[in-house]
C-alpha atoms as one frame of an Amber mdcrd trajectory, in Angstrom:
protein
 113.398  27.025  23.833 114.381  29.073  26.884 115.731  32.484  25.931 118.093
  34.609  28.030 115.134  36.822  28.943 113.108  33.809  30.107 116.048  32.572
  32.183 116.452  35.982  33.819 112.755  35.982  34.720 113.021  32.495  36.249
 116.096  33.433  38.257 114.454  36.625  39.493 111.391  34.647  40.575 113.505
  32.124  42.492 115.579  34.800  44.212 112.464  36.600  45.373 111.487  33.509
  47.409 114.627  33.633  49.511 114.288  35.450  52.806 115.242  35.301  56.461
 112.850  35.322  59.402 113.986  37.078  62.540 113.693  34.914  65.641 110.750
  35.906  67.816 111.338  33.966  71.045 113.994  32.643  73.321 112.838  29.665
  75.407 115.185  28.174  78.004 114.540  25.191  80.265 116.342  24.378  83.505
 115.640  22.443  86.666 114.599  24.265  89.818 115.732  21.415  92.061 119.368
  20.852  92.947 121.129  19.999  89.672 122.448  16.743  91.137 118.884  15.567
  91.687 118.239  15.687  87.959 121.585  14.185  87.007 120.971  11.316  89.440
 118.573   8.545  88.525 115.047   9.301  89.721 112.970   6.452  91.160 109.192
   6.055  91.296 107.643   8.756  93.459 110.475  11.270  92.946 109.281  14.815
  92.201 111.393  17.132  90.032 110.699  20.812  89.321 111.464  22.529  86.027
 111.640  26.173  85.053 110.973  27.698  81.627 111.938  31.280  80.813 110.141
  32.652  77.761 111.330  35.945  76.275 109.822  37.956  73.436 112.996  39.219
  71.771 111.205  41.354  69.177 110.440  45.077  69.399 106.713  44.374  69.011
 104.026  42.611  71.013 103.190  38.993  70.162  99.635  37.689  70.428  98.067
  34.310  71.195 101.264  32.822  72.557 101.171  29.114  73.442 103.969  27.205
  75.180 103.636  23.418  75.181 105.453  20.609  76.948 104.664  16.960  76.190
 105.339  14.531  79.029 106.728  11.028  78.427 104.631   8.082  79.622 106.974
   7.527  82.571 106.151  10.935  84.091 102.975  12.383  85.590 102.139  16.048
  86.084 101.939  17.397  89.630 101.406  21.096  88.832 102.140  23.700  86.160
 101.723  27.456  86.368 103.080  30.886  85.494 105.366  32.220  88.205 104.057
  35.451  89.727 105.388  37.790  92.406 104.032  39.570  95.439 103.924  43.386
  95.543 107.476  43.474  96.907 108.667  42.066  93.574 110.835  39.490  95.354
 108.513  36.872  96.821 107.373  34.375  94.190 104.010  32.606  94.117 101.892
  30.479  91.809 100.155  32.546  89.163  97.845  31.442  86.363  97.679  27.672
  86.048  98.526  25.876  82.828  96.086  23.589  81.022  96.784  19.848  80.825
  95.444  17.440  78.220  95.684  13.938  79.704  95.016  12.254  76.366  97.939
  13.924  74.571  99.918  14.379  77.827 100.489  18.020  76.872 100.929  20.957
  79.257  99.913  24.295  77.709 100.573  27.807  79.007  98.550  30.407  77.075
  99.042  34.182  76.897  96.831  36.674  75.082  99.810  38.970  74.575 103.469
  39.099  75.539 104.857  42.605  75.291 108.012  43.450  73.358 111.170  42.354
  75.191 109.013  40.971  78.024 109.921  37.692  79.780 107.611  35.216  81.489
 108.719  32.511  83.904 106.856  29.199  83.801 107.176  26.233  86.102 106.074
  22.596  86.062 106.550  19.780  88.561 106.559  16.124  87.565 106.527  12.828
  89.466 108.107   9.581  88.271 105.602   6.749  87.785 106.154   3.069  88.574
 108.302   1.719  85.763 107.646  -1.384  83.717 109.411  -4.380  85.254 111.482
  -4.733  82.068 112.888  -1.199  82.430 115.897  -0.821  84.692 116.871   2.670
  83.562 115.671   5.087  80.896 116.748   8.595  79.849 113.863  10.963  79.110
 114.674  14.132  77.138 112.341  17.076  77.798 111.976  20.149  75.601 109.160
  22.660  75.189 107.854  24.560  72.159 106.360  28.036  71.720 104.329  29.664
  68.949 102.363  32.875  68.480 100.355  34.489  65.690 102.512  34.954  62.579
 105.590  33.223  64.046 107.273  29.911  63.497 107.355  27.252  66.216 110.443
  27.519  68.396 111.885  24.751  70.576 113.710  25.107  73.875 116.941  23.410
  74.842 116.631  19.817  76.012 116.988  18.636  79.606 117.268  14.895  80.264
 115.716  13.144  83.253 117.061   9.681  84.018 114.522   7.359  85.640 115.117
   3.864  86.980 114.540   1.412  89.766 116.978  -0.270  92.153 118.239  -3.543
  90.688 121.153  -5.299  92.339 123.390  -7.724  90.472 126.201  -9.800  91.984
 129.257 -11.216  90.264 131.948 -13.463  91.713 135.544 -13.764  90.564 138.619
 -15.552  91.909 142.337 -15.136  91.486 142.843 -18.912  91.414 143.695 -20.217
  87.946 144.098 -23.885  88.839 141.359 -26.299  87.859 141.802 -28.308  91.058
 142.648 -27.223  94.573 143.970 -29.351  97.393 143.682 -29.249 101.142 145.541
 -26.293 102.582 145.292 -24.126  99.429 144.044 -20.577  99.926 141.585 -19.288
  97.359 140.550 -15.627  97.231 137.079 -14.704  95.985 135.885 -11.220  95.058
 132.202 -10.354  95.032 130.979  -7.230  93.192 127.494  -5.906  93.997 126.200
  -3.336  91.513 122.977  -1.326  91.293 122.225  -1.592  87.567 119.222   0.713
  87.788 121.047   3.576  89.473 118.070   4.600  91.628 118.429   4.202  95.372
C-alpha cells in the first residue's frame, strides 16, 4: 500500500531529476566559395570551401574541445585547419591543421582550451570524387559536431552539397495527331535536350 507520505517522497524524487542544461557552444557552418557554387551541382574534381565558426557562449573556459566533421563517401578532403591572422589582425592564413582519420572519414579540430566568449574560425576544403555510374545526382548534407569536458554534444546547422555528372537525355514530340500523313503535309517536331545530372 502506497501512503500519501510515500507518494510525496516519490514525487519529490522525480522532480529532483528535472533540470535544464545551459548551452555551451554555438557552431555555424557556411560556404566560403560563392554561394551559387554550392547551390549548383558540383561535378567530379570540383573543390568547395567551408567555414565553421565555433563560439564558447559560456562565462567560463571550456577544456578539451573537439569539433568533428564526417565526410560522405563522394567527397575527399583537400585541407582542414584553424584560421589564423597575421599581426595586422586583418590578413588571414592557415593556422593549426586538423587531424583526419581516413578509415572513419572524420576531420577533427582539437583545442586544449577555448576561453569564455571566445570564437574560433575553422575551415575545410573538399573535392568531389568520381561518382558511381548509377548516380546522376545526389544531395549530400554536411553538419559538424562539437564537445568539450562536461558538456553535451552540439551539432551545427546543415549545409547541402549537390554532386552529379553531366547526363544528357533527348525527347521528341510532335503536334501532329493523325495516325497517317500524306504527301504535302507539314509535321512539326520538337526536340528537348535536358541535362539530368545538373553538372556541366
